[in-house]
C-alpha positions as CSV (number, residue, x, y, z in Angstrom):
1,M,27.9,8.9,29.0
2,P,27.5,11.2,32.1
3,D,29.9,10.7,35.0
4,P,27.5,8.8,37.3
5,V,28.9,10.5,40.4
6,L,30.0,14.0,39.7
7,P,27.5,16.1,37.7
8,R,28.6,19.5,36.6
9,D,26.9,22.8,37.2
10,V,23.9,22.9,34.9
11,S,22.9,26.5,35.0
12,R,25.5,28.3,33.0
13,S,24.4,31.7,31.7
14,S,26.1,31.1,28.4
15,D,23.9,28.1,27.5
16,L,21.2,30.0,25.6
17,P,23.4,32.0,23.2
18,L,25.5,29.0,22.4
19,F,22.4,26.9,22.0
20,V,21.0,29.4,19.5
21,V,24.4,29.6,17.6
22,I,24.6,25.8,17.3
23,L,21.0,25.6,16.2
24,L,21.4,28.3,13.6
25,V,24.7,27.0,12.2
26,T,23.4,23.5,12.0
27,F,20.2,24.6,10.4
28,A,22.0,26.6,7.8
29,A,24.3,23.7,7.0
30,L,21.5,21.3,6.6
31,W,19.5,23.7,4.4
32,V,22.5,24.1,2.1
33,F,22.8,20.3,2.1
34,C,19.2,20.0,1.0
35,S,19.5,22.8,-1.6
36,Q,22.7,21.3,-3.2
37,T,21.8,17.6,-3.3
38,G,18.6,17.8,-5.2
39,V,16.3,17.2,-2.3
40,L,14.1,20.2,-3.0
41,Q,13.6,19.1,-6.6
42,S,12.9,15.4,-5.8
43,D,9.4,13.9,-5.8
44,L,7.8,12.8,-2.6
45,G,8.3,9.1,-3.2
46,G,11.6,8.3,-1.3
47,D,9.7,6.3,1.3
48,P,6.3,4.6,1.2
49,D,5.1,6.8,4.1
50,E,6.6,10.1,2.8
51,A,3.7,11.2,0.7
52,A,1.3,10.2,3.5
53,H,3.0,12.6,5.9
54,A,3.1,15.4,3.4
55,V,-0.5,15.1,2.2
56,T,-1.9,14.8,5.8
57,A,0.0,17.9,6.9
58,L,-1.4,19.7,3.8
59,M,-4.9,18.6,4.8
60,I,-4.4,20.2,8.3
61,R,-3.2,23.4,6.6
62,D,-6.2,23.5,4.3
63,Y,-8.7,22.8,7.0
64,V,-7.3,25.8,9.1
65,V,-7.2,28.1,6.1
66,D,-10.3,27.0,4.2
67,G,-12.3,24.4,6.1
68,L,-12.8,26.3,9.3
69,G,-14.1,29.4,7.4
70,Q,-16.6,27.2,5.5
71,G,-17.9,25.8,8.8
72,Q,-16.9,22.2,8.0
73,M,-16.6,19.6,10.7
74,P,-13.1,18.1,11.0
75,M,-14.1,14.5,10.4
76,K,-16.2,15.3,7.3
77,F,-13.4,17.5,5.9
78,A,-10.9,14.7,6.4
79,K,-13.0,12.1,4.7
80,D,-13.7,14.3,1.7
81,Y,-10.0,15.2,1.5
82,Y,-9.1,11.5,1.5
83,E,-11.5,10.8,-1.3
84,H,-9.7,13.3,-3.5
85,Y,-6.1,12.6,-2.3
86,P,-6.0,9.1,-0.8
87,R,-2.8,9.4,1.1
88,V,-4.2,11.0,4.2
89,A,-2.9,8.8,7.0
90,L,-4.4,10.3,10.1
91,G,-5.4,7.3,12.2
92,H,-2.7,5.1,11.0
93,F,-0.3,7.7,12.3
94,P,-1.0,10.0,15.3
95,P,-1.8,13.7,14.8
96,F,1.0,15.7,16.5
97,Y,3.5,15.8,13.6
98,Y,0.7,17.2,11.4
99,L,-0.3,19.8,14.0
100,V,3.3,21.0,13.8
101,A,3.8,20.7,10.0
102,G,0.4,22.0,9.0
103,P,1.0,25.6,10.3
104,V,4.4,25.5,8.6
105,L,2.6,25.0,5.3
106,M,0.6,28.2,6.0
107,L,3.8,30.1,5.2
108,R,4.0,28.3,1.8
109,D,2.0,25.3,0.7
110,S,4.8,23.5,-1.0
111,P,7.1,20.5,-0.1
112,E,10.0,22.9,0.4
113,A,8.4,24.2,3.6
114,L,8.2,20.7,5.0
115,F,11.9,20.1,4.2
116,L,12.6,23.3,5.9
117,L,10.9,21.9,9.0
118,Q,12.9,18.7,8.8
119,A,16.2,20.6,8.7
120,F,15.0,22.8,11.6
121,L,14.0,19.8,13.8
122,M,17.3,18.1,13.1
123,A,19.1,21.3,14.1
124,V,17.1,21.4,17.4
125,L,18.1,17.8,18.1
126,V,21.7,18.7,17.6
127,A,21.5,21.7,19.9
128,Q,19.7,19.6,22.5
129,T,22.4,16.9,22.3
130,W,25.1,19.5,22.9
131,L,23.1,21.1,25.8
132,L,22.8,17.7,27.5
133,G,26.4,16.6,26.7
134,R,28.0,19.7,28.0
135,R,26.8,18.7,31.5
136,F,29.4,15.9,31.6
137,L,31.7,16.7,28.7
138,P,33.8,19.7,27.7
139,S,31.5,22.0,25.7
140,W,33.6,21.7,22.6
141,L,33.7,17.9,22.6
142,A,29.9,17.8,23.2
143,A,29.4,20.1,20.2
144,V,31.6,18.0,18.0
145,A,29.7,14.8,19.0
146,A,26.3,16.5,18.4
147,M,27.2,17.9,15.0
148,L,28.8,14.7,13.8
149,G,25.5,13.0,14.9
150,C,23.5,15.1,12.5
151,A,26.1,14.4,9.7
152,L,25.5,10.6,10.0
153,P,24.0,9.1,6.8
154,L,20.9,8.1,8.8
155,S,20.3,11.7,10.1
156,L,20.9,13.2,6.7
157,K,18.5,10.7,5.1
158,L,15.8,11.7,7.5
159,V,16.3,15.4,6.6
160,Q,15.8,14.4,3.0
161,H,12.5,12.8,3.7
162,I,9.3,14.1,5.2
163,M,9.0,11.8,8.1
164,S,8.0,12.1,11.8
165,D,11.1,10.4,13.2
166,V,13.1,13.6,13.8
167,L,10.3,15.2,15.8
168,L,10.0,12.1,17.9
169,A,13.7,12.1,18.7
170,V,13.5,15.8,19.6
171,L,10.6,15.1,22.0
172,C,12.3,12.1,23.5
173,L,15.4,14.1,24.3
174,W,13.3,16.9,25.7
175,A,11.6,14.4,28.0
176,V,15.1,13.4,29.2
177,F,15.7,17.1,30.2
178,A,12.3,17.3,31.9
179,W,12.8,14.1,34.0
180,V,16.3,15.1,35.0
181,S,14.9,18.4,36.2
182,Y,12.2,16.5,38.1
183,L,14.6,14.2,39.8
184,R,16.7,17.2,41.0
185,E,13.7,19.1,42.3
186,P,10.5,16.9,42.5
187,T,7.4,19.0,42.0
188,V,3.9,18.5,40.6
189,K,4.5,21.1,38.0
190,K,7.7,19.4,36.7
191,A,6.0,16.0,36.7
192,L,3.1,17.3,34.7
193,W,5.4,19.0,32.2
194,W,7.2,15.7,31.6
195,G,3.8,14.1,31.1
196,C,2.9,16.7,28.4
197,I,6.1,16.1,26.5
198,A,5.7,12.3,26.7
199,A,2.1,12.7,25.5
200,A,3.3,14.8,22.5
201,A,5.9,12.1,21.7
202,I,3.3,9.3,21.8
203,L,1.0,11.5,19.6
204,T,3.8,11.8,17.1
205,K,4.6,8.1,16.8
206,G,3.3,5.2,18.8
207,S,6.9,4.3,19.6
208,G,6.9,7.3,21.9
209,M,5.6,4.8,24.4
210,L,9.3,4.1,25.0
211,L,9.2,7.1,27.4
212,C,7.1,5.2,29.8
213,V,10.3,3.4,30.9
214,L,12.0,6.7,31.9
215,P,10.3,7.6,35.2
216,P,10.5,4.2,37.0
217,M,13.9,3.2,35.7
218,A,15.6,6.6,36.2
219,T,14.0,7.0,39.6
220,L,15.2,3.5,40.8
221,L,18.7,3.9,39.3
222,T,19.3,7.2,41.1
223,G,18.2,5.6,44.4
224,Q,15.2,8.0,44.7
225,W,12.7,5.1,44.9
226,R,10.8,6.9,47.7
227,L,9.6,9.4,45.1
228,I,7.3,6.6,43.9
229,K,5.3,7.0,47.1
230,T,4.7,10.7,46.4
231,P,1.7,12.2,44.5
232,S,3.9,14.3,42.3
233,W,5.6,11.2,40.8
234,W,2.3,9.8,39.7
235,C,1.2,13.1,38.3
236,A,3.6,12.5,35.4
237,A,1.1,9.9,34.1
238,L,-1.9,12.2,34.1
239,P,-1.1,14.2,30.8
240,V,-0.2,10.9,29.1
241,G,-3.5,9.3,30.0
242,L,-5.6,12.4,29.4
243,L,-4.0,13.6,26.1
244,A,-2.6,10.5,24.5
245,G,-4.9,7.9,26.0
246,P,-8.1,8.7,24.0
247,W,-6.2,8.7,20.7
248,M,-4.5,5.4,21.5
249,L,-7.8,3.8,22.3
250,Y,-9.4,5.3,19.2
251,S,-6.7,4.2,16.8
252,T,-6.0,0.7,18.2
253,K,-7.9,-1.1,15.6
254,I,-6.5,1.0,12.7
255,S,-3.0,0.7,14.0
256,K,-3.2,-3.1,14.1
257,E,-3.2,-3.1,10.3
258,G,0.3,-1.7,10.4
259,M,1.6,-4.6,12.5
260,T,3.3,-7.7,11.0
261,D,1.8,-11.2,11.3
262,K,4.7,-12.6,13.3
263,T,4.1,-13.8,16.8
264,P,5.9,-11.8,19.6
265,V,8.6,-14.5,19.9
266,Q,9.1,-14.7,16.1
267,Y,9.5,-10.9,15.9
268,V,11.9,-10.7,18.8
269,V,14.1,-13.5,17.4
270,E,14.2,-11.5,14.1
271,A,14.5,-8.0,15.5
272,I,17.4,-8.5,17.9
273,P,20.0,-9.7,15.3
274,Y,18.7,-7.1,12.8
275,Y,19.3,-4.1,15.1
276,L,22.5,-5.5,16.5
277,N,23.8,-5.8,12.9
278,S,22.4,-2.4,12.0
279,M,24.1,-0.5,14.8
280,P,27.6,-0.6,13.2
281,L,26.0,0.1,9.8
282,V,24.3,3.2,11.0
283,F,26.9,4.6,13.4
284,G,30.0,2.9,12.0
285,W,32.2,0.4,13.9
286,G,34.4,3.2,15.3
287,L,31.6,5.2,17.0
288,T,29.7,2.0,18.0
289,V,32.8,0.6,19.8
290,L,33.5,4.0,21.4
291,G,29.8,4.3,22.5
292,I,29.8,0.8,24.0
293,F,33.1,1.6,25.8
294,G,31.7,4.9,27.1
295,I,28.6,3.2,28.5
296,L,30.6,0.4,30.1
297,V,32.9,3.0,31.8
298,S,29.8,4.9,33.0
299,I,28.3,1.7,34.5
300,R,31.6,0.7,36.1
301,N,31.9,4.1,37.8
302,A,28.3,3.8,39.0
303,V,28.9,0.4,40.5
304,R,32.2,1.5,42.1
305,N,30.8,4.6,43.6
306,R,27.2,3.4,44.3
307,A,25.7,6.6,42.9
308,V,24.2,7.6,39.6
309,T,23.4,11.1,38.4
310,A,20.0,12.0,37.0
311,E,21.5,12.5,33.6
312,A,23.1,9.0,33.5
313,A,20.1,7.3,34.8
314,T,17.7,9.0,32.4
315,L,19.9,8.4,29.4
316,W,20.2,4.7,30.3
317,A,16.4,4.6,30.6
318,L,16.0,6.2,27.2
319,M,18.3,3.6,25.7
320,A,16.5,0.8,27.4
321,G,13.0,2.0,26.4
322,T,14.1,2.5,22.8
323,S,15.6,-1.0,22.6
324,A,12.5,-2.5,24.1
325,I,10.2,-0.8,21.6
326,L,12.5,-1.8,18.7
327,V,12.4,-5.5,19.5
328,L,8.9,-5.9,21.0
329,V,6.6,-3.9,18.8
330,P,6.1,-5.7,15.5
331,V,5.8,-2.7,13.2
332,G,8.6,-3.9,10.8
333,L,12.3,-3.5,10.8
334,T,14.0,-0.3,9.6
335,T,17.2,1.5,10.6
336,R,15.4,4.9,10.8
337,Y,13.9,3.9,14.2
338,L,17.5,4.1,15.5
339,L,17.5,7.9,15.3
340,T,16.2,8.2,18.9
341,L,19.5,6.5,20.0
342,M,21.7,8.9,18.1
343,P,22.2,11.4,20.9
344,V,22.9,8.5,23.4
345,V,25.5,6.9,21.0
346,M,27.3,10.1,20.1
347,L,27.5,11.4,23.7
348,A,28.6,7.9,24.9
349,A,31.3,7.8,22.1
350,A,32.6,11.3,23.2
351,Y,32.6,10.1,26.8
352,G,34.5,7.0,25.8
353,A,37.0,9.0,23.7
354,Q,37.6,11.4,26.6
355,H,38.2,8.5,29.0
356,V,40.8,7.0,26.7
357,M,42.7,10.3,26.8
358,R,42.1,11.1,30.4
359,F,45.9,11.0,31.1
360,L,46.4,14.0,28.9
361,S,46.1,17.7,29.7
362,Y,42.6,19.3,29.3
363,R,43.5,20.9,26.0
364,S,45.1,17.8,24.7
365,Q,42.0,15.8,25.7
366,L,39.9,18.1,23.6
367,I,42.2,17.7,20.5
368,A,42.6,14.0,20.9
369,G,38.9,13.4,21.6
370,T,38.0,15.4,18.6
371,V,40.4,13.5,16.4
372,I,39.1,10.1,17.7
373,L,35.5,11.1,17.0
374,L,36.4,12.3,13.5
375,V,38.1,9.0,12.8
376,G,35.2,7.1,14.0
377,F,32.8,9.2,12.0
378,Y,35.0,8.9,8.9
379,L,34.4,5.1,8.9
380,V,30.7,5.6,8.2
381,A,30.6,9.1,6.6
382,A,28.7,9.3,3.3
383,L,26.3,11.6,1.6
384,P,23.0,9.8,1.0
385,E,21.3,10.6,-2.3
386,K,17.6,11.1,-2.8
387,E,16.7,11.0,-6.5
388,V,13.0,10.5,-7.2
389,H,11.8,12.1,-10.4
390,G,9.1,11.9,-13.1
391,F,6.0,11.4,-11.0
392,A,5.4,15.1,-10.4
393,E,6.2,15.7,-14.1
394,A,3.4,13.3,-15.1
395,A,1.1,15.1,-12.7
396,R,2.0,18.4,-14.4
397,L,1.3,16.9,-17.8
398,A,-2.2,15.8,-16.7
399,G,-2.7,19.2,-15.0
400,P,-4.9,19.6,-12.0
401,P,-8.1,21.6,-13.0
402,T,-8.2,25.2,-12.2
403,V,-11.1,27.5,-11.4
404,G,-13.9,27.1,-13.9
405,E,-12.5,23.8,-15.4
406,P,-14.4,20.5,-15.1
407,E,-13.5,17.9,-12.6
408,E,-10.6,15.5,-13.5
409,N,-10.2,11.9,-12.3
410,W,-6.8,10.3,-12.4
411,L,-5.8,6.7,-11.8
412,I,-2.2,5.9,-10.8
413,S,-1.2,2.2,-10.7
414,S,2.1,1.7,-8.9
415,D,3.6,0.6,-5.6
416,P,2.9,2.7,-2.5
417,R,5.9,5.0,-3.3
418,G,4.8,5.7,-6.9
419,E,1.1,6.1,-6.0
420,G,2.0,8.3,-3.1
421,A,4.3,10.5,-5.2
422,V,1.5,11.2,-7.8
423,V,-1.1,11.8,-5.2
424,A,1.1,14.2,-3.3
425,A,2.1,16.0,-6.6
426,G,-1.6,16.3,-7.5
427,A,-2.4,17.8,-4.1
428,F,0.4,20.3,-4.0
429,Q,-0.1,21.4,-7.6
430,S,-3.8,21.9,-7.2
431,D,-5.0,25.5,-6.8
432,L,-8.4,24.1,-5.5
433,R,-8.3,21.6,-2.7
434,A,-11.2,22.6,-0.4
435,P,-13.3,21.8,-2.3
436,S,-11.2,20.0,-4.9
437,H,-12.0,19.5,-8.6
438,L,-9.5,16.6,-8.8
439,H,-9.9,13.0,-7.7
440,V,-6.7,10.9,-7.7
441,Y,-7.5,7.2,-7.5
442,R,-4.9,4.6,-6.5
443,G,-4.8,1.4,-8.5
444,G,-4.1,-0.5,-5.3
445,Q,-7.5,0.6,-4.0
446,Q,-9.7,0.8,-7.1
447,L,-8.4,-2.3,-9.0
448,A,-7.7,-4.4,-5.9
449,S,-8.2,-4.5,-2.2
450,S,-5.9,-5.3,0.8
451,D,-5.1,-4.0,4.2
452,W,-2.3,-1.4,5.0
453,M,0.4,-4.1,4.9
454,G,-0.9,-5.6,1.7
455,R,-2.5,-8.6,3.3
456,G,-5.8,-10.1,2.0
457,Y,-5.0,-9.0,-1.5
458,K,-7.8,-9.5,-4.0
459,T,-8.3,-8.0,-7.5
460,A,-11.5,-6.1,-8.3
461,A,-11.5,-7.1,-12.0
462,D,-10.4,-10.3,-13.7
463,T,-10.2,-9.2,-17.4
464,P,-8.9,-6.2,-19.3
465,E,-12.5,-5.5,-20.5
466,A,-13.6,-5.4,-16.8
467,V,-10.8,-3.0,-16.0
468,L,-11.9,-0.7,-18.9
469,R,-15.5,-0.8,-17.6
470,L,-14.3,0.2,-14.2
471,L,-12.4,3.2,-15.6
472,D,-15.7,4.2,-17.3
473,D,-17.7,3.8,-14.1
474,R,-15.2,6.0,-12.2
475,K,-15.1,8.5,-15.1
476,I,-11.3,8.3,-15.2
477,T,-9.8,10.9,-17.5
478,W,-6.1,10.1,-17.1
479,V,-4.4,6.8,-16.4
480,M,-0.8,6.4,-15.3
481,V,0.8,2.9,-15.4
482,D,4.1,2.6,-13.6
483,L,6.5,0.1,-15.3
484,S,9.5,1.2,-13.1
485,V,8.4,-1.1,-10.3
486,A,10.6,-4.2,-10.0
487,D,9.0,-7.0,-12.0
488,N,8.7,-9.3,-9.0
489,L,6.9,-6.6,-7.0
490,R,4.3,-5.8,-9.7
491,R,0.9,-7.1,-8.7
492,S,-1.9,-8.7,-10.8
493,H,-4.0,-5.6,-11.1
494,D,-0.9,-3.6,-12.4
495,R,-0.4,-6.1,-15.2
496,L,-4.1,-6.3,-16.0
497,L,-4.3,-2.5,-16.3
498,E,-1.3,-2.5,-18.6
499,Q,-3.0,-5.0,-20.8
500,A,-6.2,-3.1,-20.8
501,M,-4.6,0.2,-21.8
502,K,-2.7,-1.5,-24.7
503,G,-6.0,-2.9,-26.1
504,A,-8.2,0.2,-25.3
505,G,-8.2,1.3,-29.0
506,A,-9.3,4.9,-29.8
507,A,-10.8,5.6,-26.4
508,W,-7.4,6.2,-24.8
509,K,-4.2,7.8,-26.2
510,L,-0.7,7.2,-24.9
511,V,0.4,10.8,-24.4
512,R,3.8,10.2,-23.0
513,E,6.2,7.5,-21.9
514,Q,7.5,9.5,-18.9
515,E,10.9,8.5,-17.6
516,V,10.9,8.1,-13.9
517,V,13.8,7.7,-11.4
518,R,13.0,5.8,-8.2
519,R,16.4,6.0,-6.7
520,P,19.9,6.7,-8.0
521,G,20.5,4.1,-10.8
522,Q,17.0,2.8,-10.9
523,K,15.0,4.2,-13.8
524,G,11.9,3.1,-15.7
525,Q,8.9,4.4,-17.5
526,L,5.5,5.7,-16.4
527,L,2.9,5.4,-19.2
528,V,0.6,8.3,-19.2
529,Y,-2.8,7.8,-21.0
530,Q,-5.5,10.4,-21.7
531,R,-9.1,9.6,-22.4
532,Q,-10.0,11.0,-25.8
533,S,-12.7,13.7,-26.0
534,G,-15.9,12.6,-27.8
535,V,-15.6,9.1,-26.5
536,A,-18.6,8.4,-24.2
537,L,-17.9,7.5,-20.6
């Protein structure tokens, strides 16, 4: 953590070249990691939300490239796109990540472009962490801490998946820089700039609301509470209200579907022990203990000297805001939400390691601090694997229609990961998406109904015969039944569809028993059926 009393000069001319070098080196290393670990060949089913992020970004790309030229209205285009590829999640998730990812897909409309973006964003986060850390740490030690942070299994896993968490972490750390700058020189322009960054974070993920803690907490901790009486301080809220406010109001009802049923007290009681137990699992006991030690030393120095730097105060506020969101907002428990804390933990660990070796010479401190960080990292180091295969192969077997071919209607019955993987594969493999000649239907929507979290589940058909009639009504041409889902997670409509296809007779042909891999060591079968020509719909 920053020395709360003695900040270093923050205007070194060598910052930009070193920032670029660290960014490029990290980006290259992460891209090699993706290339060599099978990430680029994996299907988009590693997380229930991965396909949703990819398909929504693809929709933005297609609207800019095709929809605008056709004069289509955005809402109509989005609704039509969702009917064909029902993993568009705009509304459940805010739009900013897709506004960033969509243009990237203009370079190449393939998942590889999105993985390139994930690697680049993580490299930016590393360079940001170094840039902030070098204000109160030796530049070398700050670089080691930042790069080890991106090598944590959590960080690597988020590079392997198309998710918005990395962009959120980048924006949150950028907001730290912006508010530190404001506290050093309070102006309306700087306050508005912070507000724009905070609005972008909130429009990336709702948990970006954690940044609302930064201005009041950091201002009070630095003893600059009189700023609260100035117009410039309040200007920070204007961009948040004007840019993020309308979206938050619009999506409130939709977002509620993504909340758990637990009461606030029940969720807090469950979330606190979960995240306390997750910290050493994510960062390792070595880095966690070092980080806690670094934070305690920083707090002790602040109390002893009755002064806190803008960097220390703002990082403490970031930590407090993140912790509050984690335990108060009932969106479910997952370790990936801890990525926002990665820069804080790694810099605090480096600060703690430096303090332990403060009695050594400067050069010896660098060596000893590096060794301590490496030992702490070693305790948690591992290369996460992403191995999801077979779903895209099934989509290639069915073959999205090309120009001049009749429309195709697929039905995939699986869990959200499997259905999403097939929907995404169909979208990315299609040459025609606006307008599309392919409808991909999800079993969870056509054969049953429920909300985003699976609540209120009810089947749409009660017998195999009723299921077959539903397939006729929808003019389904290909059916995919996923048997790789764990038996206790398969739902009634999945089993009913399996029975229906087995007894369908000559109307349907089992074309392939496609082997699918959900994760390393978890394999199963995806039954792919084709409607036979000449059989009336």
